[in-house]
C-alpha positions as CSV (number, residue, x, y, z in Angstrom):
1,X,-19.7,14.5,58.0
2,X,-20.1,18.3,59.1
3,X,-23.4,19.1,60.2
4,X,-23.2,22.7,58.9
5,X,-22.4,21.8,55.3
6,X,-25.2,19.2,55.3
7,X,-27.7,21.7,56.7
8,X,-26.5,24.2,54.2
9,X,-26.8,21.6,51.3
10,X,-30.4,21.0,52.5
11,X,-31.2,24.5,52.9
12,X,-29.7,25.1,49.1
13,X,-31.7,22.3,47.6
14,X,-34.8,22.6,49.5
15,X,-36.8,25.4,47.7
16,X,-35.5,24.5,44.4
17,X,-34.3,20.6,43.8
18,X,-31.2,20.4,41.7
19,X,-31.5,19.1,38.3
20,X,-29.8,15.6,37.9
21,X,-26.4,16.3,36.1
22,X,-25.9,19.7,37.6
23,X,-22.1,20.2,38.5
24,X,-21.4,20.8,42.2
25,X,-17.9,22.4,42.3
26,X,-16.3,22.9,45.6
27,X,-12.7,23.0,47.1
28,X,-10.6,20.0,48.0
29,X,-11.7,19.9,51.5
30,X,-11.8,16.9,53.5
31,X,-16.0,17.7,54.2
32,X,-16.3,17.6,50.6
33,X,-14.4,14.8,49.9
34,X,-15.6,12.6,52.3
35,X,-17.9,9.4,51.8
36,X,-21.1,10.5,53.2
37,X,-20.9,14.0,51.5
38,X,-20.0,11.9,48.0
39,X,-22.9,9.9,48.5
40,X,-25.6,12.6,49.4
41,X,-24.4,14.3,45.8
42,X,-24.6,10.8,44.2
43,X,-28.1,10.4,45.6
44,X,-29.2,14.0,44.1
45,X,-27.7,12.3,40.9
46,X,-25.3,15.6,40.8
47,X,-21.7,15.4,39.2
48,X,-19.0,16.4,41.8
49,X,-16.5,18.5,40.8
50,X,-13.5,19.8,42.9
51,X,-10.5,22.3,42.1
52,X,-7.5,20.5,40.7
53,X,-4.6,20.4,43.8
54,X,-3.0,24.0,43.7
55,X,-4.9,25.3,40.8
56,X,-6.8,28.3,42.9
57,X,-8.3,29.6,39.6
58,X,-10.3,26.3,39.3
59,X,-12.6,28.0,42.1
60,X,-12.6,31.7,40.7
61,X,-16.3,31.9,40.4
62,X,-17.0,31.4,43.9
63,X,-14.2,33.3,45.2
64,X,-15.5,36.1,43.2
65,X,-19.0,35.6,44.9
66,X,-17.5,35.3,48.4
67,X,-15.7,38.7,47.4
68,X,-18.9,40.4,46.7
69,X,-20.4,39.2,49.7
70,X,-18.2,40.3,52.0
71,X,-17.6,43.6,50.1
72,X,-21.2,44.3,49.8
73,X,-22.9,43.2,52.7
74,X,-20.6,41.5,55.8
75,X,-18.0,44.1,55.8
76,X,-20.4,46.9,55.9
77,X,-22.4,45.9,59.2
78,X,-22.0,44.4,62.6
79,X,-24.4,41.3,63.3
80,X,-25.6,40.9,66.8
81,X,-26.3,37.0,66.2
82,X,-25.8,34.4,64.3
83,X,-29.3,34.3,63.2
84,X,-29.3,38.0,62.2
85,X,-26.3,37.2,59.7
86,X,-28.0,34.2,58.6
87,X,-31.2,36.1,57.5
88,X,-29.2,39.0,56.4
89,X,-27.0,36.7,54.1
90,X,-30.0,34.6,52.4
91,X,-31.9,37.9,51.7
92,X,-28.4,39.1,50.1
93,X,-28.2,36.2,47.7
94,X,-31.8,35.5,47.2
95,X,-33.4,38.8,46.8
96,X,-30.3,41.0,45.8
97,X,-27.5,39.1,44.1
98,X,-29.8,36.3,42.4
99,X,-32.8,38.8,41.3
100,X,-31.2,42.3,41.4
101,X,-27.8,42.6,40.9
102,X,-26.5,42.4,37.0
103,X,-23.4,40.2,36.3
104,X,-20.9,41.4,33.4
105,X,-20.0,37.3,33.3
106,X,-23.7,36.7,32.2
107,X,-24.6,39.8,29.8
108,X,-25.3,42.1,32.3
109,X,-28.2,40.0,33.4
110,X,-29.4,38.5,36.7
111,X,-28.7,35.0,37.6
112,X,-32.5,34.6,37.6
113,X,-32.8,36.2,34.1
114,X,-29.8,34.1,32.9
115,X,-31.4,30.8,34.3
116,X,-34.7,31.9,32.6
117,X,-33.2,32.3,29.2
118,X,-31.0,29.1,29.7
119,X,-34.2,26.9,30.3
120,X,-36.3,28.6,27.4
121,X,-33.1,27.9,24.8
122,X,-32.9,24.4,25.9
123,X,-36.5,23.7,25.9
124,X,-36.8,25.2,22.5
125,X,-34.2,22.7,21.4
126,X,-36.1,20.0,22.9
127,X,-33.4,19.2,25.7
């Protein structure tokens, strides 16, 4: 399994452990279909979801995110080092994209607001 993929998973799940049953969606890349990665997903009790062969719209939400990331950050500046790019991307996602940027697909809320609303609704329903 690609070390970068494993490191990305660990970085992404370290601060906030994914809830069992969370759907982890990816394309059909061999790194995601490999046994070690599938084992990692299974140990975390996540549900693995992959795009269907030839169905590019299955991954549309992630494609939209990466388009925003490139348009709003990556193509607007030059990074001198990989570390500088990593810090900028982390700040874009964790500070701006998740906590400040409003998204039309979730009622013009931030992802953090939408997650909190969903969590409160689920708690109220006893889930």
